[in-house]
C-alpha positions as CSV (number, residue, x, y, z in Angstrom):
1,M,-8.7,10.2,-19.0
2,K,-11.1,8.0,-17.2
3,I,-9.1,6.3,-14.4
4,L,-10.0,3.4,-12.1
5,V,-8.5,3.7,-8.5
6,T,-8.3,0.4,-6.8
7,R,-6.5,1.2,-3.5
8,P,-8.3,1.0,-0.1
9,Q,-10.2,3.8,1.6
10,P,-9.5,6.4,2.8
11,Q,-6.4,6.6,0.5
12,A,-8.6,6.0,-2.5
13,D,-10.6,9.2,-2.0
14,K,-7.4,11.2,-1.5
15,T,-5.9,9.8,-4.7
16,A,-9.2,10.5,-6.5
17,Q,-9.2,14.1,-5.4
18,K,-5.7,14.6,-6.7
19,L,-6.6,13.1,-10.1
20,I,-9.7,15.1,-10.4
21,A,-7.7,18.3,-9.8
22,M,-5.5,17.2,-12.6
23,G,-8.5,17.1,-14.9
24,H,-9.2,13.3,-14.9
25,E,-12.5,11.5,-14.4
26,V,-12.2,8.9,-11.6
27,I,-14.0,5.8,-10.6
28,V,-13.1,4.4,-7.1
29,E,-13.3,0.7,-6.7
30,P,-11.3,-0.5,-3.7
31,M,-10.0,-4.0,-3.9
32,L,-9.2,-4.1,-0.1
33,S,-10.8,-2.9,3.1
34,F,-9.1,-2.2,6.4
35,Q,-10.0,-4.2,9.4
36,P,-8.0,-3.6,12.7
37,L,-7.3,-6.5,15.0
38,T,-7.4,-6.4,18.8
39,V,-4.0,-7.0,20.4
40,D,-2.6,-7.0,24.0
41,G,-1.5,-3.8,25.5
42,D,2.1,-5.1,26.0
43,V,2.3,-6.3,22.4
44,A,5.6,-4.4,21.7
45,G,7.4,-5.9,24.6
46,D,10.9,-4.3,25.2
47,A,11.1,-2.9,21.7
48,K,13.7,-0.3,21.0
49,A,12.1,1.0,17.8
50,I,9.1,0.5,15.5
51,A,9.0,-0.3,11.8
52,V,5.8,0.3,9.8
53,T,5.1,-0.6,6.2
54,S,1.7,1.1,5.9
55,A,-0.4,3.9,7.3
56,N,-2.9,1.2,8.2
57,A,-0.5,-0.1,10.8
58,I,-0.6,3.3,12.5
59,E,-4.4,3.3,12.4
60,A,-4.4,-0.2,14.0
61,L,-2.1,1.2,16.8
62,V,-4.5,4.0,17.3
63,F,-7.5,1.6,17.4
64,N,-5.8,-0.4,20.1
65,G,-4.8,2.7,22.2
66,L,-1.1,1.9,21.9
67,V,0.3,5.2,20.5
68,S,0.8,6.9,23.9
69,Q,3.1,4.1,25.2
70,L,5.0,3.8,21.9
71,Q,5.4,7.4,20.6
72,H,8.7,7.9,22.4
73,L,10.4,5.2,20.3
74,P,12.0,6.0,17.0
75,L,9.7,5.0,14.2
76,Y,11.0,3.8,10.8
77,S,8.5,4.4,8.1
78,V,8.3,2.8,4.7
79,G,7.6,6.1,2.9
80,E,6.3,9.6,3.2
81,A,2.6,8.9,3.4
82,T,3.0,6.5,6.3
83,A,5.4,9.0,7.9
84,K,2.7,11.7,7.8
85,A,0.2,9.3,9.3
86,A,2.6,8.5,12.1
87,E,3.4,12.2,12.8
88,A,-0.4,13.1,12.8
89,S,-0.9,10.3,15.4
90,G,1.7,11.7,17.8
91,F,5.0,9.9,16.9
92,Q,7.9,12.3,17.3
93,E,11.1,10.7,15.9
94,I,10.3,9.4,12.4
95,I,12.9,8.1,9.9
96,C,11.6,7.7,6.4
97,A,12.6,5.1,3.8
98,D,12.2,5.3,0.0
99,G,8.8,3.6,-0.4
100,D,9.3,-0.1,-0.3
101,V,10.1,-2.9,2.3
102,D,13.7,-3.4,1.0
103,S,14.6,0.2,1.5
104,L,13.0,0.2,4.9
105,G,15.1,-2.8,6.0
106,G,18.2,-1.3,4.6
107,L,17.5,2.0,6.4
108,I,17.1,0.3,9.8
109,A,20.3,-1.8,9.2
110,D,22.3,1.2,8.1
111,S,21.1,3.2,11.1
112,K,22.7,0.5,13.4
113,Q,19.4,0.3,15.2
114,A,19.4,-1.9,18.3
115,G,16.7,-4.6,18.5
116,P,14.2,-5.7,19.1
117,V,12.3,-3.7,16.5
118,F,8.5,-3.9,16.9
119,Y,6.8,-4.5,13.5
120,P,3.0,-4.1,13.6
121,A,2.0,-5.8,10.4
122,A,-0.9,-7.0,8.2
123,I,-1.9,-10.7,8.0
124,D,-1.2,-10.6,4.3
125,R,2.0,-8.7,3.5
126,S,4.6,-8.4,0.9
127,G,8.3,-8.5,1.4
128,D,10.2,-10.1,4.3
129,L,11.2,-7.3,6.7
130,V,11.7,-9.8,9.6
131,G,14.1,-11.9,7.6
132,Q,15.9,-8.9,6.2
133,L,16.5,-7.5,9.7
134,E,17.6,-10.8,11.1
135,Q,20.2,-11.1,8.4
136,H,21.7,-8.0,9.9
137,G,21.5,-9.4,13.4
138,I,18.6,-7.2,14.4
139,A,15.8,-8.9,16.3
140,C,12.3,-8.2,15.0
141,R,9.0,-8.7,16.9
142,M,6.4,-8.9,14.2
143,V,2.8,-8.8,15.4
144,E,-0.3,-8.9,13.1
145,V,-2.4,-5.9,14.0
146,Y,-4.7,-5.6,11.0
147,Q,-6.0,-7.3,7.9
148,M,-7.0,-6.1,4.5
149,A,-10.2,-8.0,3.4
150,A,-10.5,-8.7,-0.3
151,A,-13.4,-7.3,-2.3
152,T,-15.9,-10.0,-3.4
153,G,-17.0,-8.4,-6.7
154,F,-17.0,-5.3,-8.9
155,S,-19.7,-2.6,-8.6
156,E,-22.2,-2.7,-11.4
157,K,-20.8,0.7,-12.7
158,T,-17.2,-0.6,-12.8
159,R,-18.2,-3.8,-14.5
160,E,-20.2,-2.0,-17.2
161,L,-17.3,0.4,-17.9
162,I,-14.8,-2.4,-18.2
163,E,-17.1,-4.3,-20.6
164,A,-17.8,-1.2,-22.7
165,G,-14.0,-0.4,-22.9
166,M,-14.6,3.0,-21.4
167,L,-11.8,2.9,-18.8
168,D,-8.5,4.3,-20.0
169,C,-6.4,3.0,-17.2
170,A,-6.3,1.5,-13.7
171,L,-3.8,2.3,-10.9
172,F,-2.4,-0.5,-8.8
173,Y,-0.4,0.1,-5.6
174,S,0.3,-3.5,-4.4
175,P,0.7,-7.0,-5.7
176,R,-2.3,-8.2,-3.7
177,T,-4.5,-5.5,-5.2
178,I,-3.8,-6.5,-8.7
179,Q,-4.2,-10.2,-7.8
180,I,-7.6,-9.5,-6.4
181,F,-8.6,-7.4,-9.4
182,L,-7.6,-10.1,-11.9
183,S,-9.3,-12.8,-9.8
184,L,-12.6,-10.8,-9.9
185,S,-12.1,-10.2,-13.6
186,N,-11.9,-13.9,-14.2
187,L,-14.8,-14.6,-11.9
188,E,-17.0,-12.0,-13.6
189,K,-15.7,-12.8,-17.1
190,T,-14.4,-9.3,-17.8
191,I,-10.8,-10.2,-18.2
192,V,-11.1,-10.3,-22.0
193,F,-11.9,-6.6,-22.0
194,L,-8.7,-5.6,-20.1
195,N,-6.7,-5.4,-23.3
196,S,-8.3,-2.1,-24.0
197,M,-7.0,-0.6,-20.7
198,K,-3.6,0.5,-19.5
199,A,-2.2,-0.6,-16.1
200,L,-0.2,1.9,-14.1
201,C,1.8,0.0,-11.5
202,V,3.7,1.3,-8.5
203,S,6.5,-1.2,-8.8
204,R,7.9,-3.9,-11.1
205,R,6.5,-6.6,-8.8
206,V,3.1,-5.3,-9.5
207,A,3.7,-4.8,-13.2
208,E,4.8,-8.4,-13.6
209,Q,1.2,-9.5,-12.9
210,A,-0.4,-7.1,-15.4
211,G,0.0,-9.1,-18.6
212,A,-3.8,-9.1,-19.3
213,F,-3.8,-5.3,-19.9
214,G,-3.2,-3.7,-23.2
215,E,-0.3,-1.7,-22.0
216,V,1.6,-1.7,-18.7
217,F,3.6,1.2,-17.2
218,T,5.7,1.1,-14.1
219,A,6.6,4.0,-11.9
220,K,10.3,5.0,-11.7
221,T,10.1,5.0,-7.9
222,P,7.4,3.3,-5.7
223,R,5.6,6.5,-4.9
224,E,2.3,8.0,-6.0
225,D,3.8,11.1,-7.5
226,S,5.9,8.9,-9.7
227,M,2.8,7.2,-10.9
228,F,1.2,10.5,-11.6
229,E,4.3,11.4,-13.7
230,L,3.3,8.6,-16.0
231,L,-0.1,10.2,-16.5
232,N,1.5,13.5,-17.4
233,G,3.9,11.8,-19.8
234,S,3.7,9.5,-22.8
235,I,0.5,7.7,-21.9
236,S,-1.7,10.8,-21.5
């Protein structure tokens, strides 16, 4: 299959390598690009733990030189990929949730974690981890440490493939990613061609926005390997 990967770099290239190894042809077209923000050295305050919803948050901590002063704290990770990034950066006690913000908040609450919890976040984010923790009486210190800048247009190659109906499917890993993709499709007048493509979505929240596509498939769990199972199943 000819597959469009829309996630940011460097994750996009890692996904592409896996898909190529599975025998697919891949076009990489990131809808977002990572931009770390500069923050104060004492940004975490008297935090008793850290919660991260993306490997990009770890990269932002590395950019700001904060890992050495925070790596002794327990770190709650949204999923396995983020946990691996945290471990590679030097964090030692990592507790992993099931891949989404709701499961992360539940994990922290079930662990009876004392607050405040330091939450290095993106400017644009999905879910409400702060509100979820506060409902359980856990103080959360959310600080924006990075942003994901939106793409301003498709590459010429991607636009031509969409118009020619030569892309079998596109992978979408977040609500914002598919929102940007559809916005660009409207802007560049390619949205009418999406009915020839399949959308593979990491969650139901993403799939709810994929009505312009010919077929929409949702992963059973919010993980990349679950998305790949769709490729190996009925849609291949």
